[in-house]
py3Dmol code that shows the C-alpha trace and the ligand (Angstrom):
import py3Dmol

protein = """\
ATOM      1  CA  MET A   1       3.560  -6.919  30.147  1.00  0.00           C
ATOM      2  CA  SER A   2       2.673 -10.585  30.787  1.00  0.00           C
ATOM      3  CA  ALA A   3       2.629 -13.121  27.935  1.00  0.00           C
ATOM      4  CA  THR A   4      -1.150 -13.250  28.132  1.00  0.00           C
ATOM      5  CA  THR A   5      -1.807  -9.451  27.951  1.00  0.00           C
ATOM      6  CA  PRO A   6      -3.496  -8.836  24.610  1.00  0.00           C
ATOM      7  CA  VAL A   7      -1.725  -6.256  22.405  1.00  0.00           C
ATOM      8  CA  ARG A   8      -4.119  -3.478  21.437  1.00  0.00           C
ATOM      9  CA  PRO A   9      -3.960  -3.064  17.678  1.00  0.00           C
ATOM     10  CA  VAL A  10      -2.826   0.238  16.155  1.00  0.00           C
ATOM     11  CA  LEU A  11      -5.919   2.085  15.017  1.00  0.00           C
ATOM     12  CA  PRO A  12      -6.440   5.197  12.830  1.00  0.00           C
ATOM     13  CA  PRO A  13      -6.554   7.657  15.790  1.00  0.00           C
ATOM     14  CA  ASP A  14      -3.102   6.345  16.901  1.00  0.00           C
ATOM     15  CA  ILE A  15      -1.817   7.309  13.409  1.00  0.00           C
ATOM     16  CA  THR A  16      -3.403  10.749  13.533  1.00  0.00           C
ATOM     17  CA  ALA A  17      -1.721  11.262  16.947  1.00  0.00           C
ATOM     18  CA  ARG A  18       1.612  10.731  15.326  1.00  0.00           C
ATOM     19  CA  LYS A  19       1.347  14.050  13.400  1.00  0.00           C
ATOM     20  CA  GLY A  20       4.671  15.892  13.529  1.00  0.00           C
ATOM     21  CA  GLY A  21       6.428  13.089  15.395  1.00  0.00           C
ATOM     22  CA  GLN A  22       8.774  10.353  14.220  1.00  0.00           C
ATOM     23  CA  PRO A  23       8.052   9.835  10.492  1.00  0.00           C
ATOM     24  CA  LEU A  24       5.411   7.147   9.805  1.00  0.00           C
ATOM     25  CA  VAL A  25       6.623   4.171   7.732  1.00  0.00           C
ATOM     26  CA  MET A  26       4.280   2.519   5.210  1.00  0.00           C
ATOM     27  CA  LEU A  27       4.847  -0.046   2.484  1.00  0.00           C
ATOM     28  CA  THR A  28       2.450  -1.981   0.285  1.00  0.00           C
ATOM     29  CA  ALA A  29       1.908  -5.767   0.662  1.00  0.00           C
ATOM     30  CA  TYR A  30      -0.455  -7.971  -1.251  1.00  0.00           C
ATOM     31  CA  THR A  31       0.199 -11.443   0.216  1.00  0.00           C
ATOM     32  CA  THR A  32       0.795 -13.153   3.550  1.00  0.00           C
ATOM     33  CA  PRO A  33       4.550 -13.803   3.163  1.00  0.00           C
ATOM     34  CA  VAL A  34       5.291 -10.187   2.160  1.00  0.00           C
ATOM     35  CA  ALA A  35       3.055  -8.921   4.921  1.00  0.00           C
ATOM     36  CA  ARG A  36       5.159 -11.038   7.408  1.00  0.00           C
ATOM     37  CA  LEU A  37       8.351  -9.374   6.063  1.00  0.00           C
ATOM     38  CA  VAL A  38       7.129  -5.780   6.359  1.00  0.00           C
ATOM     39  CA  ASP A  39       5.096  -6.083   9.556  1.00  0.00           C
ATOM     40  CA  PRO A  40       7.981  -5.706  12.059  1.00  0.00           C
ATOM     41  CA  HIS A  41       9.302  -2.566  10.282  1.00  0.00           C
ATOM     42  CA  CYS A  42       6.218  -0.629   9.321  1.00  0.00           C
ATOM     43  CA  ASP A  43       3.593   1.412  11.110  1.00  0.00           C
ATOM     44  CA  MET A  44       1.083   0.836   8.305  1.00  0.00           C
ATOM     45  CA  VAL A  45       0.786  -1.695   5.532  1.00  0.00           C
ATOM     46  CA  LEU A  46      -1.156  -0.705   2.449  1.00  0.00           C
ATOM     47  CA  VAL A  47      -3.103  -3.275   0.474  1.00  0.00           C
ATOM     48  CA  GLY A  48      -2.946  -0.934  -2.531  1.00  0.00           C
ATOM     49  CA  ASP A  49      -4.917  -1.296  -5.742  1.00  0.00           C
ATOM     50  CA  SER A  50      -1.431  -1.083  -7.330  1.00  0.00           C
ATOM     51  CA  LEU A  51      -1.756  -4.901  -6.960  1.00  0.00           C
ATOM     52  CA  GLY A  52      -3.631  -4.802 -10.277  1.00  0.00           C
ATOM     53  CA  MET A  53      -0.514  -3.665 -12.113  1.00  0.00           C
ATOM     54  CA  VAL A  54       2.136  -5.269  -9.835  1.00  0.00           C
ATOM     55  CA  LEU A  55       0.608  -8.719  -9.441  1.00  0.00           C
ATOM     56  CA  HIS A  56      -2.018  -9.077 -12.162  1.00  0.00           C
ATOM     57  CA  GLY A  57      -0.311  -7.363 -15.086  1.00  0.00           C
ATOM     58  CA  LEU A  58      -3.121  -4.877 -15.667  1.00  0.00           C
ATOM     59  CA  PRO A  59      -2.249  -1.684 -17.570  1.00  0.00           C
ATOM     60  CA  SER A  60      -3.623   0.520 -14.796  1.00  0.00           C
ATOM     61  CA  THR A  61      -5.505   0.251 -11.496  1.00  0.00           C
ATOM     62  CA  VAL A  62      -8.861   0.907 -13.286  1.00  0.00           C
ATOM     63  CA  GLY A  63      -9.597  -2.839 -13.743  1.00  0.00           C
ATOM     64  CA  VAL A  64      -9.185  -3.745 -10.066  1.00  0.00           C
ATOM     65  CA  THR A  65     -12.274  -5.229  -8.455  1.00  0.00           C
ATOM     66  CA  MET A  66     -13.693  -5.493  -4.961  1.00  0.00           C
ATOM     67  CA  GLU A  67     -13.118  -9.255  -5.133  1.00  0.00           C
ATOM     68  CA  MET A  68      -9.386  -8.741  -5.855  1.00  0.00           C
ATOM     69  CA  MET A  69      -9.076  -6.301  -2.917  1.00  0.00           C
ATOM     70  CA  ILE A  70     -10.857  -8.712  -0.570  1.00  0.00           C
ATOM     71  CA  LEU A  71      -8.786 -11.712  -1.648  1.00  0.00           C
ATOM     72  CA  HIS A  72      -5.442  -9.882  -1.169  1.00  0.00           C
ATOM     73  CA  GLY A  73      -6.687  -7.999   1.876  1.00  0.00           C
ATOM     74  CA  ARG A  74      -7.485 -11.301   3.646  1.00  0.00           C
ATOM     75  CA  SER A  75      -4.106 -12.693   2.594  1.00  0.00           C
ATOM     76  CA  VAL A  76      -2.268  -9.658   4.068  1.00  0.00           C
ATOM     77  CA  MET A  77      -4.218  -9.712   7.302  1.00  0.00           C
ATOM     78  CA  ARG A  78      -2.947 -13.269   7.945  1.00  0.00           C
ATOM     79  CA  GLY A  79       0.638 -11.915   7.918  1.00  0.00           C
ATOM     80  CA  LEU A  80       0.196  -8.906  10.232  1.00  0.00           C
ATOM     81  CA  THR A  81       0.646  -8.788  13.980  1.00  0.00           C
ATOM     82  CA  LYS A  82       1.710  -5.227  14.630  1.00  0.00           C
ATOM     83  CA  ALA A  83       1.420  -2.786  11.716  1.00  0.00           C
ATOM     84  CA  MET A  84      -2.000  -1.220  10.884  1.00  0.00           C
ATOM     85  CA  PRO A  85      -3.512  -2.391   7.603  1.00  0.00           C
ATOM     86  CA  VAL A  86      -5.028   0.108   5.211  1.00  0.00           C
ATOM     87  CA  ILE A  87      -7.050  -1.182   2.211  1.00  0.00           C
ATOM     88  CA  ASP A  88      -7.836   0.655  -1.014  1.00  0.00           C
ATOM     89  CA  LEU A  89     -11.390   1.124  -2.324  1.00  0.00           C
ATOM     90  CA  PRO A  90     -11.023   0.181  -5.997  1.00  0.00           C
ATOM     91  CA  PHE A  91     -12.130   2.325  -8.910  1.00  0.00           C
ATOM     92  CA  GLY A  92     -15.907   2.315  -9.348  1.00  0.00           C
ATOM     93  CA  SER A  93     -16.692   1.132  -5.821  1.00  0.00           C
ATOM     94  CA  TYR A  94     -17.192   4.562  -4.138  1.00  0.00           C
ATOM     95  CA  GLU A  95     -17.447   7.456  -6.603  1.00  0.00           C
ATOM     96  CA  GLU A  96     -21.170   7.176  -7.347  1.00  0.00           C
ATOM     97  CA  SER A  97     -22.561   8.191  -3.959  1.00  0.00           C
ATOM     98  CA  PRO A  98     -21.700   8.225  -0.248  1.00  0.00           C
ATOM     99  CA  GLN A  99     -24.099   5.260   0.164  1.00  0.00           C
ATOM    100  CA  GLN A 100     -22.297   3.205  -2.437  1.00  0.00           C
ATOM    101  CA  ALA A 101     -18.992   4.081  -0.777  1.00  0.00           C
ATOM    102  CA  PHE A 102     -20.302   3.012   2.649  1.00  0.00           C
ATOM    103  CA  ARG A 103     -21.655  -0.282   1.306  1.00  0.00           C
ATOM    104  CA  ASN A 104     -18.290  -1.215  -0.243  1.00  0.00           C
ATOM    105  CA  ALA A 105     -16.115   0.172   2.559  1.00  0.00           C
ATOM    106  CA  ALA A 106     -18.145  -1.801   5.160  1.00  0.00           C
ATOM    107  CA  ARG A 107     -17.801  -4.913   2.998  1.00  0.00           C
ATOM    108  CA  LEU A 108     -14.046  -4.481   2.681  1.00  0.00           C
ATOM    109  CA  MET A 109     -13.670  -3.980   6.441  1.00  0.00           C
ATOM    110  CA  ALA A 110     -15.993  -6.886   7.386  1.00  0.00           C
ATOM    111  CA  GLU A 111     -14.563  -9.346   4.926  1.00  0.00           C
ATOM    112  CA  THR A 112     -10.869  -8.485   5.477  1.00  0.00           C
ATOM    113  CA  GLY A 113     -10.753  -7.262   9.066  1.00  0.00           C
ATOM    114  CA  ALA A 114      -8.933  -4.006   7.976  1.00  0.00           C
ATOM    115  CA  PRO A 115      -9.806  -1.098  10.327  1.00  0.00           C
ATOM    116  CA  CYS A 116      -9.958   1.554   7.614  1.00  0.00           C
ATOM    117  CA  VAL A 117     -10.036   2.265   3.865  1.00  0.00           C
ATOM    118  CA  LYS A 118      -8.160   4.578   1.518  1.00  0.00           C
ATOM    119  CA  LEU A 119      -9.875   6.380  -1.357  1.00  0.00           C
ATOM    120  CA  GLU A 120      -8.701   8.740  -4.111  1.00  0.00           C
ATOM    121  CA  GLY A 121     -10.007  12.265  -4.411  1.00  0.00           C
ATOM    122  CA  GLY A 122      -9.966  15.683  -2.793  1.00  0.00           C
ATOM    123  CA  ALA A 123     -12.731  18.311  -2.375  1.00  0.00           C
ATOM    124  CA  HIS A 124     -15.160  16.411  -4.602  1.00  0.00           C
ATOM    125  CA  MET A 125     -14.935  13.356  -2.286  1.00  0.00           C
ATOM    126  CA  ALA A 126     -15.300  15.359   0.974  1.00  0.00           C
ATOM    127  CA  GLU A 127     -19.012  14.626   1.367  1.00  0.00           C
ATOM    128  CA  THR A 128     -18.258  10.865   1.032  1.00  0.00           C
ATOM    129  CA  ILE A 129     -15.341  11.045   3.486  1.00  0.00           C
ATOM    130  CA  ALA A 130     -17.626  12.784   6.016  1.00  0.00           C
ATOM    131  CA  PHE A 131     -20.411  10.232   5.441  1.00  0.00           C
ATOM    132  CA  LEU A 132     -18.044   7.293   5.960  1.00  0.00           C
ATOM    133  CA  THR A 133     -16.285   8.781   8.964  1.00  0.00           C
ATOM    134  CA  ALA A 134     -19.586   9.588  10.711  1.00  0.00           C
ATOM    135  CA  ARG A 135     -20.621   5.898  10.274  1.00  0.00           C
ATOM    136  CA  GLY A 136     -17.524   4.145  11.635  1.00  0.00           C
ATOM    137  CA  VAL A 137     -15.327   3.951   8.534  1.00  0.00           C
ATOM    138  CA  PRO A 138     -11.973   5.692   9.068  1.00  0.00           C
ATOM    139  CA  VAL A 139     -10.723   7.169   5.757  1.00  0.00           C
ATOM    140  CA  MET A 140      -7.225   7.801   4.533  1.00  0.00           C
ATOM    141  CA  ALA A 141      -7.521  10.242   1.619  1.00  0.00           C
ATOM    142  CA  HIS A 142      -5.233  10.201  -1.435  1.00  0.00           C
ATOM    143  CA  ILE A 143      -4.661  13.369  -3.495  1.00  0.00           C
ATOM    144  CA  GLY A 144      -2.230  14.837  -5.991  1.00  0.00           C
ATOM    145  CA  LEU A 145      -1.648  12.140  -8.625  1.00  0.00           C
ATOM    146  CA  THR A 146      -4.651   9.833  -8.271  1.00  0.00           C
ATOM    147  CA  PRO A 147      -3.839   6.825 -10.434  1.00  0.00           C
ATOM    148  CA  GLN A 148      -7.435   5.650 -10.783  1.00  0.00           C
ATOM    149  CA  SER A 149      -8.010   8.913 -12.740  1.00  0.00           C
ATOM    150  CA  VAL A 150      -5.127   8.321 -15.129  1.00  0.00           C
ATOM    151  CA  ASN A 151      -7.475   8.500 -18.084  1.00  0.00           C
ATOM    152  CA  THR A 152      -8.745  11.974 -17.233  1.00  0.00           C
ATOM    153  CA  LEU A 153      -5.353  13.212 -15.960  1.00  0.00           C
ATOM    154  CA  GLY A 154      -3.678  12.048 -19.198  1.00  0.00           C
ATOM    155  CA  GLY A 155      -0.845  10.110 -17.559  1.00  0.00           C
ATOM    156  CA  TYR A 156       1.095   9.686 -14.330  1.00  0.00           C
ATOM    157  CA  LYS A 157       2.153  13.339 -14.083  1.00  0.00           C
ATOM    158  CA  VAL A 158       3.253  15.577 -11.181  1.00  0.00           C
ATOM    159  CA  VAL A 159       0.149  17.354  -9.885  1.00  0.00           C
ATOM    160  CA  GLY A 160       0.241  20.734  -8.152  1.00  0.00           C
ATOM    161  CA  ARG A 161       2.746  22.893 -10.092  1.00  0.00           C
ATOM    162  CA  ASP A 162       1.983  26.588 -10.733  1.00  0.00           C
ATOM    163  CA  ALA A 163      -1.726  27.321 -10.880  1.00  0.00           C
ATOM    164  CA  GLU A 164      -2.682  23.754  -9.741  1.00  0.00           C
ATOM    165  CA  ALA A 165      -1.063  24.299  -6.291  1.00  0.00           C
ATOM    166  CA  ASP A 166      -4.090  26.159  -4.849  1.00  0.00           C
ATOM    167  CA  LYS A 167      -6.449  23.329  -5.910  1.00  0.00           C
ATOM    168  CA  VAL A 168      -4.245  20.630  -4.290  1.00  0.00           C
ATOM    169  CA  MET A 169      -4.032  22.717  -1.080  1.00  0.00           C
ATOM    170  CA  ALA A 170      -7.840  23.112  -1.170  1.00  0.00           C
ATOM    171  CA  ASP A 171      -8.233  19.317  -1.677  1.00  0.00           C
ATOM    172  CA  ALA A 172      -6.021  18.665   1.335  1.00  0.00           C
ATOM    173  CA  ARG A 173      -7.959  21.031   3.569  1.00  0.00           C
ATOM    174  CA  ALA A 174     -11.282  19.621   2.326  1.00  0.00           C
ATOM    175  CA  CYS A 175     -10.186  16.025   3.247  1.00  0.00           C
ATOM    176  CA  GLU A 176      -9.078  17.116   6.669  1.00  0.00           C
ATOM    177  CA  ALA A 177     -12.280  19.049   7.352  1.00  0.00           C
ATOM    178  CA  ALA A 178     -14.312  16.000   6.213  1.00  0.00           C
ATOM    179  CA  GLY A 179     -12.606  13.822   8.849  1.00  0.00           C
ATOM    180  CA  ALA A 180      -9.865  11.921   7.007  1.00  0.00           C
ATOM    181  CA  PHE A 181      -7.395  10.510   9.585  1.00  0.00           C
ATOM    182  CA  ALA A 182      -4.378  10.880   7.266  1.00  0.00           C
ATOM    183  CA  ILE A 183      -3.753  11.838   3.651  1.00  0.00           C
ATOM    184  CA  VAL A 184      -1.488  10.420   0.961  1.00  0.00           C
ATOM    185  CA  LEU A 185       0.197  13.062  -1.324  1.00  0.00           C
ATOM    186  CA  GLU A 186       1.315  11.460  -4.574  1.00  0.00           C
ATOM    187  CA  LYS A 187       3.664  13.179  -7.028  1.00  0.00           C
ATOM    188  CA  VAL A 188       3.128  16.593  -5.477  1.00  0.00           C
ATOM    189  CA  PRO A 189       6.000  19.111  -5.775  1.00  0.00           C
ATOM    190  CA  GLN A 190       8.170  19.363  -2.679  1.00  0.00           C
ATOM    191  CA  GLY A 191       7.479  23.012  -1.623  1.00  0.00           C
ATOM    192  CA  LEU A 192       3.720  22.476  -1.835  1.00  0.00           C
ATOM    193  CA  THR A 193       4.070  19.236   0.175  1.00  0.00           C
ATOM    194  CA  GLY A 194       5.777  21.245   2.942  1.00  0.00           C
ATOM    195  CA  ARG A 195       3.043  23.844   2.979  1.00  0.00           C
ATOM    196  CA  ILE A 196       0.294  21.230   3.110  1.00  0.00           C
ATOM    197  CA  THR A 197       2.025  19.337   5.871  1.00  0.00           C
ATOM    198  CA  ALA A 198       2.390  22.524   7.867  1.00  0.00           C
ATOM    199  CA  ALA A 199      -1.207  23.540   7.247  1.00  0.00           C
ATOM    200  CA  LEU A 200      -2.881  20.248   8.247  1.00  0.00           C
ATOM    201  CA  SER A 201      -3.359  18.668  11.672  1.00  0.00           C
ATOM    202  CA  ILE A 202      -3.526  15.185  10.182  1.00  0.00           C
ATOM    203  CA  PRO A 203      -0.377  13.293   8.992  1.00  0.00           C
ATOM    204  CA  THR A 204       0.645  13.576   5.347  1.00  0.00           C
ATOM    205  CA  ILE A 205       2.134  10.435   3.809  1.00  0.00           C
ATOM    206  CA  GLY A 206       4.192  11.079   0.738  1.00  0.00           C
ATOM    207  CA  ILE A 207       5.007   9.055  -2.420  1.00  0.00           C
ATOM    208  CA  GLY A 208       7.053  11.085  -4.850  1.00  0.00           C
ATOM    209  CA  ALA A 209       6.263  14.145  -2.719  1.00  0.00           C
ATOM    210  CA  GLY A 210       9.681  14.909  -1.143  1.00  0.00           C
ATOM    211  CA  GLY A 211      10.883  14.664   2.422  1.00  0.00           C
ATOM    212  CA  ASP A 212       8.576  17.132   4.199  1.00  0.00           C
ATOM    213  CA  CYS A 213       5.714  14.733   4.831  1.00  0.00           C
ATOM    214  CA  ASP A 214       4.803  13.093   8.168  1.00  0.00           C
ATOM    215  CA  GLY A 215       5.482   9.723   6.600  1.00  0.00           C
ATOM    216  CA  GLN A 216       6.442   7.881   3.438  1.00  0.00           C
ATOM    217  CA  VAL A 217       4.924   5.017   1.435  1.00  0.00           C
ATOM    218  CA  LEU A 218       6.381   3.007  -1.427  1.00  0.00           C
ATOM    219  CA  VAL A 219       5.224   0.051  -3.506  1.00  0.00           C
ATOM    220  CA  ILE A 220       7.252  -2.821  -2.085  1.00  0.00           C
ATOM    221  CA  ASP A 221       8.118  -4.369  -5.459  1.00  0.00           C
ATOM    222  CA  ASP A 222       9.511  -0.985  -6.616  1.00  0.00           C
ATOM    223  CA  MET A 223      11.826  -0.478  -3.627  1.00  0.00           C
ATOM    224  CA  LEU A 224      13.009  -4.099  -3.769  1.00  0.00           C
ATOM    225  CA  GLY A 225      13.906  -3.673  -7.427  1.00  0.00           C
ATOM    226  CA  LEU A 226      11.720  -6.622  -8.546  1.00  0.00           C
ATOM    227  CA  PHE A 227      11.072  -4.880 -11.895  1.00  0.00           C
ATOM    228  CA  THR A 228      14.109  -4.345 -14.095  1.00  0.00           C
ATOM    229  CA  ASP A 229      12.284  -2.028 -16.545  1.00  0.00           C
ATOM    230  CA  PHE A 230      10.374   0.312 -14.159  1.00  0.00           C
ATOM    231  CA  ARG A 231      12.438   3.083 -12.504  1.00  0.00           C
ATOM    232  CA  PRO A 232      10.371   6.084 -11.396  1.00  0.00           C
ATOM    233  CA  LYS A 233      12.565   8.960 -10.084  1.00  0.00           C
ATOM    234  CA  PHE A 234      10.857   8.973  -6.722  1.00  0.00           C
ATOM    235  CA  VAL A 235      11.722   5.376  -5.870  1.00  0.00           C
ATOM    236  CA  LYS A 236      14.944   4.524  -4.102  1.00  0.00           C
ATOM    237  CA  ARG A 237      15.900   0.964  -4.828  1.00  0.00           C
ATOM    238  CA  TYR A 238      16.956  -0.685  -1.559  1.00  0.00           C
ATOM    239  CA  ALA A 239      17.724  -3.984  -3.303  1.00  0.00           C
ATOM    240  CA  GLU A 240      17.922  -5.461  -6.820  1.00  0.00           C
ATOM    241  CA  LEU A 241      15.853  -8.595  -6.271  1.00  0.00           C
ATOM    242  CA  GLY A 242      14.844  -8.704  -9.949  1.00  0.00           C
ATOM    243  CA  LYS A 243      18.462  -9.028 -11.028  1.00  0.00           C
ATOM    244  CA  LEU A 244      19.157 -11.651  -8.289  1.00  0.00           C
ATOM    245  CA  ALA A 245      16.028 -13.622  -9.332  1.00  0.00           C
ATOM    246  CA  ASP A 246      17.075 -13.434 -13.060  1.00  0.00           C
ATOM    247  CA  ALA A 247      20.515 -14.806 -12.259  1.00  0.00           C
ATOM    248  CA  ALA A 248      19.101 -17.599 -10.036  1.00  0.00           C
ATOM    249  CA  ILE A 249      16.552 -18.627 -12.688  1.00  0.00           C
ATOM    250  CA  ALA A 250      19.193 -18.632 -15.413  1.00  0.00           C
ATOM    251  CA  THR A 251      21.500 -20.828 -13.284  1.00  0.00           C
ATOM    252  CA  TYR A 252      18.624 -23.233 -12.579  1.00  0.00           C
ATOM    253  CA  ALA A 253      17.787 -23.489 -16.279  1.00  0.00           C
ATOM    254  CA  ALA A 254      21.453 -24.124 -17.162  1.00  0.00           C
ATOM    255  CA  ASP A 255      21.703 -26.765 -14.366  1.00  0.00           C
ATOM    256  CA  VAL A 256      18.603 -28.613 -15.627  1.00  0.00           C
ATOM    257  CA  ARG A 257      19.862 -28.617 -19.171  1.00  0.00           C
ATOM    258  CA  ALA A 258      23.271 -29.835 -18.092  1.00  0.00           C
ATOM    259  CA  ARG A 259      21.761 -32.456 -15.771  1.00  0.00           C
ATOM    260  CA  ALA A 260      23.590 -30.762 -12.913  1.00  0.00           C
ATOM    261  CA  PHE A 261      20.285 -30.483 -10.944  1.00  0.00           C
ATOM    262  CA  PRO A 262      18.942 -32.447  -9.176  1.00  0.00           C
ATOM    263  CA  GLY A 263      21.996 -33.966  -7.531  1.00  0.00           C
ATOM    264  CA  PRO A 264      21.964 -37.037  -5.331  1.00  0.00           C
ATOM    265  CA  GLU A 265      21.400 -34.809  -2.279  1.00  0.00           C
ATOM    266  CA  HIS A 266      18.018 -33.730  -3.710  1.00  0.00           C
ATOM    267  CA  ALA A 267      16.847 -37.256  -4.498  1.00  0.00           C
ATOM    268  CA  PHE A 268      15.193 -39.957  -2.303  1.00  0.00           C
ATOM    269  CA  ALA A 269      16.784 -43.383  -1.738  1.00  0.00           C
ATOM    270  CA  ASP A 270      14.931 -46.548  -2.812  1.00  0.00           C
ATOM    271  CA  VAL A 271      15.760 -48.354   0.395  1.00  0.00           C
ATOM    272  CA  LEU A 272      15.506 -46.960   3.909  1.00  0.00           C
ATOM    273  CA  PRO A 273      18.823 -47.012   5.778  1.00  0.00           C
ATOM    274  CA  ALA A 274      18.898 -49.929   8.314  1.00  0.00           C
ATOM    275  CA  LYS A 275      17.972 -48.901  11.858  1.00  0.00           C
ATOM    276  CA  ALA A 276      20.990 -48.643  14.175  1.00  0.00           C
ATOM    277  CA  LYS A 277      21.002 -51.572  16.635  1.00  0.00           C
ATOM    278  CA  SER A 278      20.952 -50.561  20.328  1.00  0.00           C
TER     279      SER A 278
END
"""
ligand_1 = """\
8
LIG
O -2.154 1.457 -4.609
C -1.077 1.858 -4.097
O -0.081 1.190 -3.907
C -1.103 3.295 -3.603
C 0.216 3.874 -3.236
C 0.931 4.213 -4.474
C 0.032 5.019 -2.342
O -2.125 3.893 -3.598
"""
view = py3Dmol.view(width=600, height=400)
view.addModel(protein, "pdb")
view.setStyle({"model": 0}, {"cartoon": {"style": "trace"}})
view.addModel(ligand_1, "xyz")
view.setStyle({"model": 1}, {"stick": {}})
view.zoomTo()
view.show()
């Protein structure tokens, strides 16, 4: 390929075509620098509404607004060259009607440049997923634990054990039939995840759903260990950046108090060094 050949971006149908192949890799990012870090390694980058809790200190994702998603979506887009962005529709922006969902999905796509949206909900959102898909909005569905419904679910629980399993399977089938290009399964028991993955022709992306999905997603701050007090069972910590940062900040504070920082090497001279004579 010549240096001037434009690279065709990865689009939702490319992701659907990866069903059953090499596992799809997805992480969240909310800012340009983090998007630059994850871009070379990921197939998809999720601008998740988890940004409300992770970046803004909200108690849940319920308070996340369209303006927050657009601001962070635009920031992430500036850091991506390869991976496909996916952007969350926030709580309250799509549940009322398919028309409301289209208006906000189109706004998210137009104002960020993302090629698709993600929304939470199974069978009860199927009409909306079909409406969006038919009008040029590719939809990634999200079922199992749907954090925007934490107040009706009564907490961040596993969803799909025992009698609930049939409903989760029906949700997955309804999202596929409505035209979703892929589906996130969050906190779904492992055996059920395997059955859903085998039953669907679209990729399943798991978070806390075991190893039988077509791909995996994690919140970047969780897997980098940026929080010292948040350790969900389904997150593998690939680094302990929170501990590293704490040690670095403590050392900085001690240095400032001891006048050990800044040193002469961090200061500017009053007089410019004389120019060397030729
Ligand atoms: O908002 C988010 O980060 C998500 C993932 C947990 C899948 O929806």
